Every structure is written in C-alpha cells, then in structure tokens.
DRENDO-1510 file (C-alpha; in Angstrom, 1 decimal, always signed):
<recs>
REC; n; res; u; v; w
REC; 1; MET; +0.0; +0.0; +0.0 .
REC; 2; VAL; +1.4; +3.4; -1.0 .
REC; 3; LEU; +0.5; +6.6; +1.0 .
REC; 4; ARG; -0.1; +9.6; -1.2 .
REC; 5; TYR; -0.4; +13.2; -0.1 .
REC; 6; ASP; -2.2; +15.4; -2.6 .
REC; 7; VAL; -1.3; +19.1; -2.2 .
REC; 8; SER; -3.8; +20.4; -4.8 .
REC; 9; PHE; -6.1; +21.4; -2.0 .
REC; 10; ILE; -3.8; +24.3; -1.0 .
REC; 11; ASN; -4.8; +26.7; -3.8 .
REC; 12; PRO; -8.5; +27.0; -2.6 .
REC; 13; PHE; -7.2; +28.2; +0.8 .
REC; 14; LEU; -4.7; +30.6; -0.7 .
REC; 15; ASP; -7.5; +32.1; -3.0 .
REC; 16; ALA; -9.9; +32.2; -0.1 .
REC; 17; VAL; -7.6; +34.2; +2.1 .
REC; 18; VAL; -6.9; +36.7; -0.6 .
REC; 19; GLY; -10.6; +37.0; -1.5 .
REC; 20; VAL; -12.1; +37.1; +1.9 .
REC; 21; LEU; -9.6; +39.7; +3.4 .
REC; 22; GLY; -9.7; +41.8; +0.2 .
REC; 23; MET; -13.5; +41.8; +0.0 .
REC; 24; MET; -14.5; +41.9; +3.7 .
REC; 25; ALA; -11.7; +44.1; +5.1 .
REC; 26; SER; -10.1; +45.8; +2.1 .
REC; 27; VAL; -6.7; +44.4; +3.2 .
REC; 28; LYS; -4.3; +43.4; +0.5 .
REC; 29; VAL; -2.4; +40.2; +1.4 .
REC; 30; ASN; +0.6; +39.0; -0.5 .
REC; 31; PRO; +1.0; +35.2; -0.4 .
REC; 32; GLY; +4.4; +33.7; +0.1 .
REC; 33; LYS; +5.8; +30.3; -0.9 .
REC; 34; PRO; +3.8; +27.5; +0.7 .
REC; 35; TYR; +6.0; +25.1; +2.8 .
REC; 36; ILE; +5.6; +22.1; +5.1 .
REC; 37; ASN; +5.5; +23.1; +8.7 .
REC; 38; ARG; +8.0; +20.6; +10.2 .
REC; 39; SER; +7.8; +22.1; +13.7 .
REC; 40; ARG; +4.2; +21.0; +13.8 .
REC; 41; SER; +3.2; +24.1; +15.7 .
REC; 42; ALA; +2.0; +27.6; +15.0 .
REC; 43; ILE; +3.2; +30.7; +16.8 .
REC; 44; GLY; +1.3; +34.0; +16.8 .
REC; 45; ASP; -0.9; +36.5; +18.6 .
REC; 46; VAL; -4.3; +35.0; +17.7 .
REC; 47; THR; -5.4; +31.8; +16.0 .
REC; 48; GLY; -8.6; +30.5; +14.7 .
REC; 49; SER; -8.7; +26.7; +14.0 .
REC; 50; LEU; -11.4; +24.3; +12.8 .
REC; 51; GLY; -11.6; +20.7; +11.8 .
REC; 52; PHE; -13.0; +19.1; +8.6 .
REC; 53; SER; -14.7; +15.8; +8.1 .
REC; 54; GLY; -16.3; +14.1; +5.1 .
REC; 55; SER; -14.4; +13.0; +2.0 .
REC; 56; ALA; -11.2; +13.6; +4.1 .
REC; 57; ASP; -10.5; +14.5; +7.7 .
REC; 58; GLY; -8.4; +17.5; +8.3 .
REC; 59; VAL; -7.7; +20.8; +10.1 .
REC; 60; MET; -7.2; +24.5; +9.1 .
REC; 61; SER; -5.7; +27.2; +11.2 .
REC; 62; LEU; -5.4; +30.9; +10.7 .
REC; 63; THR; -2.7; +32.6; +12.8 .
REC; 64; LEU; -2.3; +36.4; +12.7 .
REC; 65; ASP; +0.0; +39.0; +14.3 .
REC; 66; GLU; -1.9; +41.5; +16.5 .
REC; 67; PRO; -1.5; +44.5; +14.2 .
REC; 68; VAL; -2.8; +42.5; +11.2 .
REC; 69; ILE; -6.0; +41.3; +12.9 .
REC; 70; LEU; -6.6; +44.8; +14.4 .
REC; 71; LYS; -6.4; +46.3; +10.9 .
REC; 72; ILE; -8.7; +43.7; +9.5 .
REC; 73; VAL; -11.3; +44.0; +12.2 .
REC; 74; ASN; -11.1; +47.8; +12.3 .
REC; 75; ASN; -11.7; +47.9; +8.5 .
REC; 76; MET; -14.5; +45.3; +8.7 .
REC; 77; LEU; -16.4; +47.0; +11.6 .
REC; 78; ALA; -15.4; +50.6; +11.1 .
REC; 79; GLU; -14.0; +50.6; +14.6 .
REC; 80; SER; -10.7; +51.6; +16.2 .
REC; 81; TYR; -9.7; +48.7; +18.4 .
REC; 82; SER; -6.1; +48.9; +19.7 .
REC; 83; THR; -6.0; +45.6; +21.6 .
REC; 84; ILE; -7.3; +42.1; +21.1 .
REC; 85; ASN; -10.6; +41.6; +23.0 .
REC; 86; ASP; -13.7; +39.5; +22.7 .
REC; 87; ASP; -14.9; +41.3; +19.6 .
REC; 88; ILE; -11.6; +40.6; +17.9 .
REC; 89; ALA; -11.8; +36.9; +19.0 .
REC; 90; ASP; -15.3; +36.7; +17.5 .
REC; 91; ALA; -14.1; +38.2; +14.3 .
REC; 92; VAL; -11.2; +35.7; +14.1 .
REC; 93; GLY; -13.7; +32.9; +14.4 .
REC; 94; GLU; -15.9; +34.4; +11.7 .
REC; 95; LEU; -12.9; +35.0; +9.4 .
REC; 96; THR; -11.8; +31.4; +9.9 .
REC; 97; ASN; -15.3; +30.2; +9.0 .
REC; 98; MET; -15.4; +32.4; +5.9 .
REC; 99; ILE; -12.0; +31.3; +4.6 .
REC; 100; ALA; -12.8; +27.7; +5.3 .
REC; 101; GLY; -16.3; +28.1; +3.6 .
REC; 102; GLN; -14.9; +29.7; +0.5 .
REC; 103; ALA; -12.1; +27.0; +0.2 .
REC; 104; ARG; -14.7; +24.3; +0.7 .
REC; 105; GLN; -16.7; +25.6; -2.3 .
REC; 106; ASP; -13.7; +25.3; -4.5 .
REC; 107; LEU; -12.8; +21.8; -3.0 .
REC; 108; VAL; -16.3; +20.6; -4.0 .
REC; 109; LYS; -15.3; +21.3; -7.6 .
REC; 110; GLN; -12.4; +18.8; -7.0 .
REC; 111; GLY; -14.9; +16.2; -5.8 .
REC; 112; MET; -14.4; +16.7; -2.1 .
REC; 113; LYS; -17.4; +16.9; +0.3 .
REC; 114; LEU; -16.4; +18.5; +3.6 .
REC; 115; LYS; -18.2; +19.6; +6.8 .
REC; 116; ALA; -16.5; +22.0; +9.1 .
REC; 117; SER; -16.6; +22.2; +12.9 .
REC; 118; THR; -17.1; +25.3; +14.9 .
REC; 119; PRO; -13.9; +27.4; +15.1 .
REC; 120; THR; -11.9; +27.6; +18.2 .
REC; 121; VAL; -10.0; +30.8; +18.9 .
REC; 122; ILE; -6.7; +31.0; +20.9 .
REC; 123; ILE; -5.4; +34.4; +22.1 .
REC; 124; GLY; -2.1; +35.3; +23.6 .
REC; 125; LYS; +1.0; +37.1; +22.4 .
REC; 126; GLY; +3.4; +34.6; +21.0 .
REC; 127; HIS; +1.1; +31.6; +21.8 .
REC; 128; LYS; +2.0; +28.3; +20.4 .
REC; 129; ILE; -0.4; +25.7; +19.3 .
REC; 130; SER; +0.5; +22.1; +18.4 .
REC; 131; HIS; -1.3; +20.5; +15.5 .
REC; 132; ILE; -2.8; +17.1; +16.5 .
REC; 133; THR; -2.8; +15.7; +13.0 .
REC; 134; SER; -0.1; +13.2; +12.1 .
REC; 135; SER; -0.3; +14.3; +8.4 .
REC; 136; PRO; +2.0; +16.9; +6.8 .
REC; 137; ILE; +0.9; +20.5; +7.6 .
REC; 138; LEU; +1.0; +22.7; +4.6 .
REC; 139; ALA; +1.5; +26.4; +5.5 .
REC; 140; ILE; +0.9; +29.4; +3.4 .
REC; 141; PRO; +2.5; +32.6; +4.7 .
REC; 142; PHE; +1.1; +36.0; +3.8 .
REC; 143; THR; +2.3; +39.5; +4.4 .
REC; 144; THR; +0.4; +42.7; +4.7 .
REC; 145; ASP; +1.5; +46.3; +5.4 .
REC; 146; GLU; +0.7; +45.6; +9.1 .
REC; 147; GLY; +2.6; +42.3; +9.5 .
REC; 148; SER; +2.1; +38.7; +8.7 .
REC; 149; LEU; -0.4; +35.8; +8.9 .
REC; 150; VAL; -0.3; +32.2; +8.1 .
REC; 151; VAL; -2.9; +29.6; +7.1 .
REC; 152; GLU; -2.0; +26.0; +7.8 .
REC; 153; VAL; -4.0; +23.1; +6.4 .
REC; 154; SER; -3.6; +19.4; +6.8 .
REC; 155; PHE; -5.7; +16.5; +5.5 .
REC; 156; GLU; -5.2; +12.8; +6.1 .
REC; 157; PRO; -3.6; +11.2; +3.1 .
REC; 158; GLU; -5.6; +9.0; +0.8 .
REC; 159; ASP; -4.5; +5.3; +0.8 .
REC; 160; SER; -4.0; +3.9; -2.6 .
REC; 161; ASP; -2.8; +0.6; -4.0 .
REC; 162; ASN; -1.6; +2.3; -7.2 .
REC; 163; PRO; +1.6; +4.3; -7.0 .
</recs>
C-alpha cells in the first residue's frame, strides 16, 4: 500500500484568504511560498482553528499578528480597536469560518465533500499551538502592510494501492 499526499487542496485556501480579506476588510495580502511546517506548531498572537470531516479529515488554522488582525477588524467593523478583545476573537472565528467556507466551495469542484466544525480561537502574544494531526501540515504565509499571517492546512492522506 502506498500513501499519497495530494497538495492540490492548498490553492483554494490561498485564494480564499486573498478573496475574503480583500472583500471583507479591504486588506491586501501577499502570499508567500507554501511550505511544510515541520515544527508541527503555529506561533502568533491570535489563531482560529477548525476541523474538517467528510471526504477527508483535516484541520485548518489561521494565525495572525496582532497589528494585522486589528487592521482587518477595524476595517470590517469601522471601529478603532487597539488591543485584542472578545470582539476581535469573535471576528477571528468568523474569518476562519469564511475562509474555510470559501475554500470548501472550491474543493467541492475537486470532488471533495467536507463539513467544518465550529472554530476555536486562541489568544495570547506569541502563543504556540501544536497540531494534532499526524499528516504533513502545509503552511501558506502571507504579508500585509501591518505584518504577517499564516494559514495552515492538513488533510489525512488517501490510501492507494496504485503508486
């Protein structure tokens, strides 16, 4: 039996981040080169994470620097938040949902049927989350004028008898 890891699912997440943040917050994000997160953890100021089930089991996380999420939420809500609070946490959960939802629409076109869990939000400067999946974690870094964010996605590999 040969294990395969299909990375074609990463583009829908890249496109979703660019589209959602551009449309909802008028924030231009510049994607960097995707890489495999070998440290198996994410470090940042705020993270939204959710699980997928259906055609494949997986997880997606959105980790942002504080200045980035403040800019996004201030633009979305026409507010002037200066620190992360409950409203910011709610917005991170909603952004995680929107990005996952947009990516899922594109993944349906690839034949995947996925359901998403309710997002969990973790807050704390320099917090570190460990990913519980044993599969490779594909990370897409993004930069903005305010700082950086990263989306990490992992799906269990498909088993195949055909190499």
